[in-house]
MDTraj code that builds the backbone (N, CA, C; nanometers):
import mdtraj as md
import numpy as np

residues = "UNK UNK UNK UNK UNK UNK UNK UNK UNK UNK UNK UNK UNK UNK UNK UNK UNK UNK UNK UNK UNK UNK UNK UNK UNK UNK UNK UNK UNK UNK UNK UNK UNK UNK UNK UNK UNK UNK UNK UNK UNK UNK UNK UNK UNK UNK UNK UNK UNK UNK UNK UNK UNK UNK UNK UNK UNK UNK UNK UNK UNK UNK UNK UNK UNK UNK UNK UNK UNK UNK UNK UNK UNK UNK UNK UNK UNK UNK UNK UNK UNK UNK UNK UNK UNK UNK UNK UNK UNK UNK UNK UNK UNK UNK UNK UNK UNK UNK UNK UNK UNK UNK UNK UNK UNK UNK UNK UNK UNK UNK UNK UNK UNK UNK UNK UNK UNK UNK UNK UNK UNK UNK".split()
xyz = np.array([
    [-10.0386, -13.5484, 3.4260],
    [-10.1330, -13.5678, 3.5015],
    [-10.1085, -13.6279, 3.6674],
    [-10.0976, -13.5662, 3.7573],
    [-10.0992, -13.6266, 3.8835],
    [-10.2425, -13.6969, 3.9449],
    [-10.1848, -13.8538, 4.0063],
    [-10.2605, -13.9101, 4.0696],
    [-10.2040, -13.9274, 4.2249],
    [-10.3480, -13.8648, 4.2565],
    [-10.2912, -13.8987, 4.4459],
    [-10.3912, -13.9814, 4.5072],
    [-10.3536, -14.0768, 4.6197],
    [-10.4340, -14.1402, 4.6922],
    [-10.4870, -14.0820, 4.8164],
    [-10.6144, -14.1351, 4.8209],
    [-10.7082, -14.0352, 4.9025],
    [-10.6455, -14.0711, 5.0465],
    [-10.6655, -13.9740, 5.1315],
    [-10.6317, -14.0305, 5.2391],
    [-10.7262, -14.0617, 5.3336],
    [-10.6887, -14.1669, 5.4282],
    [-10.7672, -14.1956, 5.5216],
    [-10.8336, -14.1265, 5.6166],
    [-10.7489, -13.9506, 5.6617],
    [-10.7904, -13.9363, 5.7735],
    [-10.8570, -13.8143, 5.6888],
    [-10.8796, -13.7797, 5.5654],
    [-10.9989, -13.7067, 5.5126],
    [-11.1573, -13.6934, 5.5016],
    [-11.2410, -13.6493, 5.5321],
    [-11.3813, -13.6663, 5.5419],
    [-11.4275, -13.6800, 5.3812],
    [-11.4492, -13.8060, 5.3240],
    [-11.4826, -13.7991, 5.1930],
    [-11.6614, -13.8408, 5.1961],
    [-11.6983, -13.7937, 5.0989],
    [-11.8241, -13.8416, 5.0794],
    [-11.8478, -13.9371, 4.9943],
    [-11.9020, -14.0523, 5.0406],
    [-11.8693, -14.1787, 4.9998],
    [-12.0531, -14.2165, 4.9373],
    [-12.1227, -14.1302, 5.0091],
    [-12.2664, -14.1901, 4.9266],
    [-12.3701, -14.0968, 4.9731],
    [-12.5056, -14.0302, 4.9249],
    [-12.5622, -13.9455, 4.9478],
    [-12.7029, -14.0538, 4.9111],
    [-12.8188, -14.0346, 4.9967],
    [-12.9056, -14.0518, 4.9878],
    [-13.0247, -13.9540, 5.0385],
    [-13.1517, -13.9178, 4.9648],
    [-13.2196, -13.8630, 5.0405],
    [-13.2239, -13.7794, 5.1937],
    [-13.1852, -13.7573, 5.2961],
    [-13.2230, -13.7501, 5.3972],
    [-13.1134, -13.7896, 5.4897],
    [-12.9825, -13.8398, 5.3971],
    [-12.8709, -13.8564, 5.4443],
    [-12.7987, -13.8494, 5.3847],
    [-12.6261, -13.8803, 5.4551],
    [-12.5104, -13.8877, 5.3445],
    [-12.3804, -13.9847, 5.4453],
    [-12.2703, -14.0090, 5.3519],
    [-12.2312, -14.0790, 5.4127],
    [-12.0469, -14.0316, 5.4002],
    [-12.0119, -14.0051, 5.5258],
    [-11.8178, -13.9705, 5.5357],
    [-11.7909, -14.0651, 5.5724],
    [-11.6751, -14.1135, 5.4936],
    [-11.6547, -14.2481, 5.5125],
    [-11.7344, -14.3585, 5.5068],
    [-11.7025, -14.3971, 5.6930],
    [-11.8122, -14.5569, 5.6699],
    [-11.9255, -14.4964, 5.8047],
    [-11.9716, -14.3517, 5.7646],
    [-12.0569, -14.3185, 5.8773],
    [-12.1743, -14.2613, 5.8140],
    [-12.2696, -14.3000, 5.8334],
    [-12.4010, -14.2278, 5.7853],
    [-12.4504, -14.1320, 5.8843],
    [-12.4420, -14.0172, 5.8130],
    [-12.5365, -13.9299, 5.8853],
    [-12.6625, -13.9156, 5.8315],
    [-12.7298, -13.8624, 5.9093],
    [-12.8863, -13.8065, 5.9152],
    [-12.9203, -13.6908, 5.8818],
    [-12.9583, -13.6270, 5.8105],
    [-13.0080, -13.4620, 5.8349],
    [-12.8953, -13.3431, 5.7455],
    [-12.9162, -13.2455, 5.8132],
    [-12.8621, -13.1298, 5.7501],
    [-12.6747, -13.1391, 5.7684],
    [-12.5999, -13.1471, 5.7372],
    [-12.4589, -13.1435, 5.7917],
    [-12.3427, -13.0677, 5.7303],
    [-12.2151, -13.0630, 5.7799],
    [-12.1222, -12.9370, 5.7466],
    [-12.0106, -13.0086, 5.7075],
    [-11.9519, -13.0407, 5.6626],
    [-11.7961, -13.1196, 5.6449],
    [-11.6816, -13.0596, 5.5516],
    [-11.5717, -13.0533, 5.6530],
    [-11.4391, -13.0140, 5.5987],
    [-11.3208, -13.1014, 5.6219],
    [-11.2212, -13.0898, 5.5632],
    [-11.1324, -13.1948, 5.5158],
    [-11.1410, -13.3099, 5.6644],
    [-11.1297, -13.1946, 5.7940],
    [-11.1569, -13.2835, 5.8885],
    [-11.2133, -13.2595, 5.9877],
    [-11.2859, -13.2077, 6.0021],
    [-11.3986, -13.1933, 6.0756],
    [-11.5795, -13.2170, 6.0215],
    [-11.6721, -13.2860, 6.1031],
    [-11.8147, -13.2855, 6.0589],
    [-11.8819, -13.2339, 6.1926],
    [-11.9383, -13.1760, 6.1430],
    [-12.0957, -13.0869, 6.2453],
    [-12.1652, -13.0843, 6.2180],
    [-12.2361, -13.2302, 6.2499],
    [-12.3613, -13.2954, 6.2426],
    [-12.4839, -13.1962, 6.3703],
    [-12.6026, -13.1952, 6.2757],
    [-12.7330, -13.1450, 6.3454],
    [-12.7247, -12.9961, 6.2984],
    [-12.6946, -12.9679, 6.1946],
    [-12.6764, -12.8136, 6.1517],
    [-12.8004, -12.7678, 6.1329],
    [-12.8553, -12.6786, 6.2027],
    [-13.0068, -12.6346, 6.2306],
    [-13.0119, -12.4941, 6.1740],
    [-13.0690, -12.5608, 6.0007],
    [-13.1341, -12.4562, 5.8904],
    [-13.2933, -12.4878, 5.8671],
    [-13.3486, -12.4152, 5.8755],
    [-13.4505, -12.4343, 5.8104],
    [-13.5533, -12.4281, 5.6941],
    [-13.4516, -12.3585, 5.5966],
    [-13.4668, -12.3811, 5.4909],
    [-13.3409, -12.3762, 5.3992],
    [-13.3247, -12.4523, 5.2771],
    [-13.2106, -12.4005, 5.1849],
    [-13.2322, -12.2407, 5.0979],
    [-13.3917, -12.2025, 5.0999],
    [-13.3995, -12.0934, 5.0603],
    [-13.3831, -11.9753, 5.1746],
    [-13.3650, -12.0401, 5.3196],
    [-13.3249, -11.9079, 5.4479],
    [-13.1909, -11.9014, 5.5207],
    [-13.1009, -12.0319, 5.3978],
    [-12.9541, -11.9917, 5.4563],
    [-12.8899, -11.8582, 5.4555],
    [-12.8597, -11.7826, 5.5659],
    [-12.7904, -11.6577, 5.5379],
    [-12.6206, -11.6651, 5.6711],
    [-12.6142, -11.5651, 5.6917],
    [-12.4659, -11.6244, 5.7215],
    [-12.4371, -11.6231, 5.8860],
    [-12.5272, -11.5956, 5.9158],
    [-12.5162, -11.6743, 6.0558],
    [-12.5508, -11.8771, 6.0475],
    [-12.6240, -11.8788, 5.9780],
    [-12.6385, -12.0076, 5.9441],
    [-12.5105, -12.0725, 5.9439],
    [-12.4491, -11.9827, 5.7987],
    [-12.3356, -12.0258, 5.7809],
    [-12.1758, -12.0085, 5.8484],
    [-12.2471, -11.9975, 5.9963],
    [-12.1163, -11.9320, 6.0849],
    [-11.9950, -12.0695, 6.1116],
    [-12.1014, -12.1696, 6.1911],
    [-11.9812, -12.3215, 6.1881],
    [-11.8793, -12.3143, 6.0693],
    [-11.9650, -12.2998, 5.9042],
    [-11.8725, -12.3200, 5.8210],
    [-11.7347, -12.2140, 5.7705],
    [-11.8069, -12.0644, 5.8319],
    [-11.6576, -11.9886, 5.8064],
    [-11.5632, -12.0155, 5.8969],
    [-11.6118, -12.0110, 6.0170],
    [-11.5176, -12.0490, 6.1778],
    [-11.3854, -12.1516, 6.1022],
    [-11.4350, -12.2807, 6.0213],
    [-11.3761, -12.3432, 5.9161],
    [-11.2484, -12.3154, 5.9112],
    [-11.2538, -12.1999, 5.8264],
    [-11.1370, -12.1057, 5.7273],
    [-11.1018, -12.1558, 5.6136],
    [-11.2357, -12.1652, 5.5312],
    [-11.2537, -12.1900, 5.3831],
    [-11.1930, -12.1409, 5.2686],
    [-11.1938, -12.1599, 5.1802],
    [-11.1797, -12.0505, 5.0604],
    [-11.2664, -12.0578, 5.0240],
    [-11.3726, -12.1825, 4.9839],
    [-11.4731, -12.1788, 4.9678],
    [-11.5749, -12.2770, 5.0242],
    [-11.7052, -12.2499, 5.0347],
    [-11.8426, -12.2937, 5.0892],
    [-11.8864, -12.3774, 4.9557],
    [-11.9107, -12.4241, 4.9661],
    [-12.0005, -12.5176, 4.8646],
    [-12.1412, -12.5424, 4.9794],
    [-12.2831, -12.4843, 4.9164],
    [-12.3940, -12.5012, 4.9777],
    [-12.4728, -12.6011, 4.8683],
    [-12.5193, -12.7225, 4.9779],
    [-12.5859, -12.7693, 4.9212],
    [-12.7398, -12.7550, 4.9101],
    [-12.8331, -12.7239, 4.8148],
    [-12.9495, -12.7273, 4.8544],
    [-13.0878, -12.8035, 4.8378],
    [-13.0466, -12.9428, 4.8292],
    [-13.1405, -13.0893, 4.8342],
    [-13.1494, -13.1000, 4.6678],
    [-13.2301, -13.1512, 4.6526],
    [-13.2164, -13.1969, 4.5387],
    [-13.2776, -13.0986, 4.4412],
    [-13.3334, -12.9557, 4.4353],
    [-13.3908, -12.8548, 4.3343],
    [-13.2585, -12.7828, 4.3629],
    [-13.2362, -12.7109, 4.2800],
    [-13.1159, -12.6055, 4.2219],
    [-13.1842, -12.4939, 4.3128],
    [-13.1143, -12.4117, 4.3598],
    [-13.1855, -12.2523, 4.4142],
    [-13.1095, -12.1473, 4.3316],
    [-13.1328, -11.9904, 4.3205],
    [-13.0915, -11.9259, 4.2926],
    [-12.9739, -11.9210, 4.4073],
    [-12.8433, -11.8766, 4.3965],
    [-12.7611, -11.8283, 4.4998],
    [-12.8414, -11.6764, 4.5615],
    [-12.8018, -11.6808, 4.6719],
    [-12.8192, -11.5656, 4.7508],
    [-12.7173, -11.4312, 4.7064],
    [-12.7103, -11.3454, 4.6486],
    [-12.6419, -11.2615, 4.6374],
    [-12.5543, -11.2087, 4.7094],
    [-12.6447, -11.1228, 4.8255],
    [-12.6203, -11.0711, 4.8937],
    [-12.5173, -11.1389, 5.0158],
    [-12.5219, -11.2720, 4.9977],
    [-12.4659, -11.3885, 5.1106],
    [-12.3535, -11.3136, 5.0167],
    [-12.3300, -11.4197, 4.9265],
    [-12.1995, -11.4072, 4.8446],
    [-12.1253, -11.2879, 4.8603],
    [-12.1625, -11.1842, 4.8425],
    [-12.0721, -11.0704, 4.8492],
    [-12.0078, -11.0521, 4.9880],
    [-12.1419, -11.0598, 5.1024],
    [-12.0356, -11.1315, 5.2373],
    [-11.9391, -11.1758, 5.2847],
    [-11.9578, -11.2640, 5.1714],
    [-11.8609, -11.3891, 5.1670],
    [-11.7597, -11.3380, 5.1277],
    [-11.7457, -11.3012, 5.0001],
    [-11.6227, -11.2284, 4.9186],
    [-11.5617, -11.1485, 4.9794],
    [-11.6317, -11.0578, 5.0745],
    [-11.5471, -10.9260, 5.1655],
    [-11.4310, -11.0024, 5.2689],
    [-11.4540, -11.1442, 5.2778],
    [-11.4120, -11.2323, 5.3828],
    [-11.3045, -11.3129, 5.2832],
    [-11.2930, -11.3185, 5.1718],
    [-11.2248, -11.3594, 5.0970],
    [-11.2508, -11.5443, 5.0646],
    [-11.3940, -11.5627, 5.0825],
    [-11.4700, -11.6606, 5.1117],
    [-11.5640, -11.6643, 4.9423],
    [-11.5517, -11.7779, 4.8872],
    [-11.6544, -11.8153, 4.7799],
    [-11.7235, -11.8580, 4.8125],
    [-11.8897, -11.8724, 4.7213],
    [-11.9701, -11.9271, 4.7933],
    [-12.0470, -12.0443, 4.6744],
    [-12.0760, -12.1546, 4.6540],
    [-12.1389, -12.1833, 4.5435],
    [-12.2526, -12.2684, 4.5980],
    [-12.3633, -12.2184, 4.5059],
    [-12.4714, -12.3308, 4.6009],
    [-12.4976, -12.4414, 4.4381],
    [-12.5325, -12.5605, 4.4742],
    [-12.5637, -12.6684, 4.4033],
    [-12.6896, -12.7200, 4.4715],
    [-12.7115, -12.8203, 4.3993],
    [-12.8018, -12.9257, 4.4499],
    [-12.7277, -13.0136, 4.5138],
    [-12.7182, -13.0928, 4.6625],
    [-12.7225, -13.1649, 4.7092],
    [-12.6021, -13.2380, 4.6941],
    [-12.6483, -13.3584, 4.6006],
    [-12.5537, -13.4388, 4.4906],
    [-12.4522, -13.3587, 4.4554],
    [-12.4750, -13.2670, 4.3917],
    [-12.3182, -13.2274, 4.3231],
    [-12.2527, -13.1490, 4.3915],
    [-12.2885, -13.0708, 4.5262],
    [-12.2274, -13.0051, 4.6687],
    [-12.1197, -13.1795, 4.6555],
    [-12.1374, -13.2623, 4.6687],
    [-12.0752, -13.3799, 4.7366],
    [-11.9819, -13.4008, 4.6543],
    [-12.0213, -13.4287, 4.5451],
    [-11.9185, -13.4642, 4.3820],
    [-11.8331, -13.3573, 4.3995],
    [-11.8281, -13.2210, 4.4260],
    [-11.7896, -13.1499, 4.3921],
    [-11.7103, -13.0651, 4.5253],
    [-11.6826, -13.0924, 4.6204],
    [-11.6516, -13.1447, 4.7065],
    [-11.5739, -13.2049, 4.7326],
    [-11.5720, -13.3319, 4.7281],
    [-11.4695, -13.4591, 4.7070],
    [-11.3571, -13.4601, 4.5805],
    [-11.4198, -13.3134, 4.4708],
    [-11.3092, -13.2608, 4.3456],
    [-11.1830, -13.2013, 4.4084],
    [-11.2838, -13.1370, 4.4914],
    [-11.2066, -12.9775, 4.5457],
    [-11.0744, -13.0347, 4.6915],
    [-11.1184, -13.1235, 4.7525],
    [-11.0553, -13.1819, 4.8713],
    [-10.9820, -13.2742, 4.8157],
    [-10.9234, -13.3067, 4.6582],
    [-10.8257, -13.4036, 4.5960],
    [-10.7554, -13.3238, 4.5303],
    [-10.7830, -13.1741, 4.4901],
    [-10.7218, -13.0444, 4.5033],
    [-10.6320, -12.9505, 4.5826],
    [-10.7105, -13.0500, 4.6834],
    [-10.6104, -12.9845, 4.8215],
    [-10.6795, -12.8158, 4.8851],
    [-10.7750, -12.8527, 4.8140],
    [-10.8483, -12.6914, 4.8638],
    [-10.8474, -12.7029, 5.0068],
    [-10.9101, -12.5596, 5.0269],
    [-10.9687, -12.5747, 5.2045],
    [-11.0907, -12.5123, 5.1193],
    [-11.1770, -12.6026, 5.1822],
    [-11.3162, -12.6088, 5.0986],
    [-11.3882, -12.6794, 5.2333],
    [-11.5300, -12.6344, 5.2154],
    [-11.6126, -12.6811, 5.3524],
    [-11.7713, -12.6995, 5.2423],
    [-11.8484, -12.7955, 5.3034],
    [-11.9185, -12.8137, 5.2082],
    [-12.0890, -12.7996, 5.3333],
    [-12.1671, -12.7213, 5.3121],
    [-12.2667, -12.7788, 5.3817],
    [-12.3664, -12.7730, 5.3210],
    [-12.4804, -12.9454, 5.3761],
    [-12.5749, -13.0202, 5.2709],
    [-12.6895, -12.9742, 5.3660],
    [-12.8178, -12.9128, 5.2783],
    [-12.8914, -12.9267, 5.3610],
    [-12.9519, -13.0232, 5.2883],
    [-13.0217, -13.1337, 5.3832],
    [-13.0802, -13.2807, 5.3301],
    [-13.1494, -13.3199, 5.3641],
    [-13.2789, -13.3045, 5.3343],
    [-13.4105, -13.3076, 5.3759],
    [-13.4423, -13.4757, 5.3543],
])
top = md.Topology()
chain = top.add_chain()
for i, resn in enumerate(residues, 1):
    res = top.add_residue(resn, chain, resSeq=i)
    for name in ("N", "CA", "C"):
        top.add_atom(name, md.element.get_by_symbol(name[0]), res)
traj = md.Trajectory(xyz[None], top)
């Protein structure tokens, strides 16, 4: 087992509450996209059910190998067409509740994966 110290330069999700998330020491309200080194606030998405390829464009532009989509407090079935479109670009897509997406993001980030999390956070 390898034990690695978290890098202060990485955007780790420290806490989640309905409507906001803490990245490092900063609380961010609303929907947000996070990668290891970037935070995109004010992510304009109408609903978790309606997330499409254009909604994920800011996440795609960060060149991830996987995008995690947090769908709020309720789990939603993945959009199969969206998964297919991203797979054609060699990008994996996983949908889960927002708290689960936060935890999974931290694990994958610690594994040095190119991961982006898009958090629908009403």
